N, C-alpha and C positions, 0 to 999 in steps of 0.2 A: 497886552492887559487881555484884550476879549477872550484869549485863549485861559486865563487865569479866572476872570469875572464874567463870565458869561451873559447873564442875566444879572445886572445890579442891584434890580429893584424887585427880584427874585429872591435873589439872596437874603436881605434883611425880612422880607414877609417872610420866608419858611422860620427864620431862627425867631420873629415874634410868634409864628404858630404853635412853633415849639413851646416854649420856654409856657404860653397860655395853657397849653397841654400838657404842658408839667405842674401847672399850680404850684412854680416853684422860680424864685427870685435865687436860689442858690448858685455861688460861683461854678458851679461844674454843671449843671443844667443850663446858663448861660452858652458857657462854652463850648457843648453839647452842641446845644441850637442853633450854633452859631457853623461850627463842623459841619454839619447839618444843610444849612443853608448854603453852604461852602459849595460841596462833594455833589450833593442830589441837581442841580443846573448842572457840575458840570459831564456828570455823568450822562445824564437823559440830553446832552445839546444836540446827540444826533439824531433825536428825533421833534427837533425844532427847529426844522428846514430854513425858515424864512422866520427873521425879529418881528413881532409883529409890530407895525406901523403905529403909532400912537399921531394923529393928528390933531387932535383938539384934547390937552392934559387937561383942559378947566373941566370938559365937557365929563371927562372921564374923573374925575373929582364929585362931580356931582351925582353921575351915577350911582359913583360908590354909595356915596351917602343915600344917596334913595333906594336903594338897592338894602342897606344898613336897616335903613326905617323903615323900610314894606316886610322884613324878615322879625319884625320889634312888635309889628303892627302885627300881623300873620301868626306869631305863635300867639298872642293874647288872643285874638279872634277865634281860633282854632283851640283852646282853654276854654272860650264860653261854649266854645259850640257843643265841645266835650259835656260842660257840665249843664249843658242843656237837654242834652237828651239824644238819642242817635231820631224823632221825632223830627229834630229843626234842622238835619242834615240835605242837602239838594246837590247829589254828588251830578257831574254830568260829564263828558266828551265834547270838548270843543276846535272846532278845527282852523287855523290860525293860518291864513294866508300873508307867507313871507317876502318882505322886499331886501332880508339879505342875500347874498349871493355867494361871501364868502364863507369857508370852513370853519376860522376862526368864528366870526361873526354866527354864525346861526348854531355850534358849538358852548359859543358863551348866554346864545341866550336861553339854550334850554335848560344848559348847565341855572342858569340865575333861576328861570322860574321853578327849578325843581328844588331850588335853595331857600324857596319861598312857602312856608309852609302851608297846604293847603293848596297847590297845584305842585302838578309832576305831568315832566313832556315827555308820556308815552310812547308816539311815531312820527316819525319824519320819512314824507311820502318821498320814491325814488329821484324822483325830481329835485327833492329839494325846496319849492314852492311852499306847500302845504306843515305846521305842524301839531301835529293833534296832541290838548294839552287838557289832562284829568281837573279837571277839581270839583274840593271836597262841596264849597256851597256854593253854587252858579244859582242866582239870581237870576239875571241877565245874558246870556251867550256872546253878546254883542258887547255889553261892556267889558267884561273882560278881556274880549279881545282888543276892543279900543284901548285900555288899559297897559295889557301887554306888550301895543304899537306905540302908545306914547312914552310910558313911564322904562321902557326896557328895548324895543327893537330901534326906537329912534336915536337914544344916545350910541348904542351900542355900532350904529350904521354910520353915524358922523365921524367918532370915534377910530372906526378901524379899516373903513371902507371907504372910497373916493366914489361922491354922490354925483 
């Protein structure tokens, strides 16, 4: 079963993403989405050496809801910043100390930060203990660090790393 459906959660997720990107519920579009959702995990299987251990599924669900909410709110905040003009923007680079140690955890955190409008993961220190984040409007760097650690890093650590 694992050989034919290596990532059972990824398959419907990719199919759903395809249908959303195609913006069509036509049977052909749904079928193509399911085909891509099935084939992509099979062809990328060798790049997934270890399955991601999900230790707390409810925490993962809460994390996904928080990220979705944050993306929505950040879109509105960035739009408001743009409408107000460049004089109100306070860009800054902030060094976020990391408690995460796994490649998966650090990668997921960096991508989550970059997915949220107004922030981008810019650099990871060679020892993987500091992640540099560029914020579009940073009034308080310490508050940004605390928000990233509380809303993103802590749940990722709870879900994917043994504490």
